[in-house]
Phi, psi and omega in degrees: 000117187275326182205165177215113183259118181255146173276166179299324180293318178296321179296320180297319180294320178294319179295322179296319178294323179296319181290327185266357186295132175249352178253129184295329179293316178296320179298313181296318181295317179295318179297322179298318179295315180295318180294323177294323178295330179281353177107003179284144183286159178298320180298318180294320179295317179299318178295322180294321185266353179071036179234178177276160177297326179297323177298316179297316178301318180297318179296315180297319181294319179298316180291321182296321180291319185272326183068020183225136179301334181294343178293343180273356179269155177288138176286148178304132179082359182286149178101165183279133177291131180298142182292324183263126177269188184297322179294321177294323177298321178296320178296317178297319178296324178293324176297314184293335180285350181241158176283143175303331182292334177292338181257012174095002177273149178280351186287147178275332183221160180282138171238166181299312177301323180291322177294322177300316180296315181292323178295320179296319179292324186272329185238349184083356179266149174237081183291154178286171177303313183296323179295318178298316182294322177296319178295322178297321178294322178298327180271008176067033174263145177230158178273117180213163184284127178283169175223152180288142177226126180281138174294134181293154177297125181297338179258027185301310184298310179295327178294321177298318179296320179294322179293316178300316180297319181293321179296320179291341180269355179297143180293159189305313183276067181228153173235144179250119181244141170262125184243142177198169177232155174218151179265137170247129181245147179295319176289126190286147168294131187263131174249192180291153179208154176287134177207161180293139178299134178084356180240130180293142176269114185254143176240118184290139178234145177206151177080194184266140180280088183295154186221143171225151177247129178253119174271140180212149175218140181233132175290119186285356174258312185264339184084003179298133180247143171241130185228145178210125178264134179225165179280334184223170174242070180250174181302319180296326178291318178295323179294327175296323179289325176300324179293324177296316180296315181297319180296320184286323185250036178300131182093353178250152170273125185251130172249125187247115174276125184201165179275183184259046175297146180305330178292335180277325186266000178301147183303317180296324179292316180296318180294318180294320177298319178294323178297322180275000185058041173258119182272124180265116180250113185281132175281159176301151179291151175053043179221060181296341180292345179278347182258110182296339177296329180298319177291321180296320177301313182299319179296318180295320179293323178298322183281317191262319194257327188299128176064016182241126178257114182268160181295329179207162179294329181292324177296316180296316180299318180300316180292323179297315179294319180296323179296311182291322179290336180281348178288141172288166179301318180293320178298318180295317180294321180291315181298321183277354178090004182293328181277359178293147177295340182263005181298130192291341179249016187303310182294318182294320178294319179296320179296317180296319179295321180294321180291327178289322178293334183285350180294000000 
């Protein structure tokens, strides 16, 4: 089609339809006719609207034959009837609400081929890949990367109550510290970055991914932090950190909240803690959200480590330690969530601080 000559009256009707269009298909077709009338090429219109040139030609031909904007609308009943009806969509939604393993499949997550197989067994239909994907979009599902989630400790609530009770029973000249470790790697943790559409954003790596372990403990009342970097997280490394804690809080009874890592529960670690009169209070399993140091580590890595490649692991460790040591006590407590109204030990920490001030 070489040209399309519209009258002023036809242009006004097309513009009115463009302004009133509630269907994106009608809007695109009407816009294509108007743009062609303005002299834009079919190839340019197809590129602008993200369709093929043949589609644009078909729209122009339909309008030219009818001479009416309504020719650009879909006729009632036009189009392919979807293979899956509302009842099938409900069945598909019920499948997605359960794990494939609950239905006897070895898979951890649903895939399109697996859904096709389950749909055929459940409904007798064998929908195509595209039909399954359209149904998933109707049900507001998207393809995204899953993440591992630990099952919570079934005894989480009673264990929390026992820890609160134990903290309230600490003698007045006591301090409560939250202890944890984190790994620092030479290869940086990658966050989002600007990159060209359609091109992968690559970060070059070379050499060995060096590693350091940072031991840390924070006073849940004052926010004072003790930090120690080591090459490993073994019992001997944890015992070296216990010596740092004992040296700093000499003359105080120390209660240390920590997880049950093997370096913490090793016989030598338990004996050394008892010699230093450091009480080890184990947190519930699979509950890192109860340890405020875990949040503090994440904040420090976002500032110091994320998307940054350092010349050596020691340079990164130095900056990481300086950042955390540079926080004031209040900043550390606020960043880690200890000052939140919902902090699970808020009342117990306040009671311990009040008894210590009364001395």
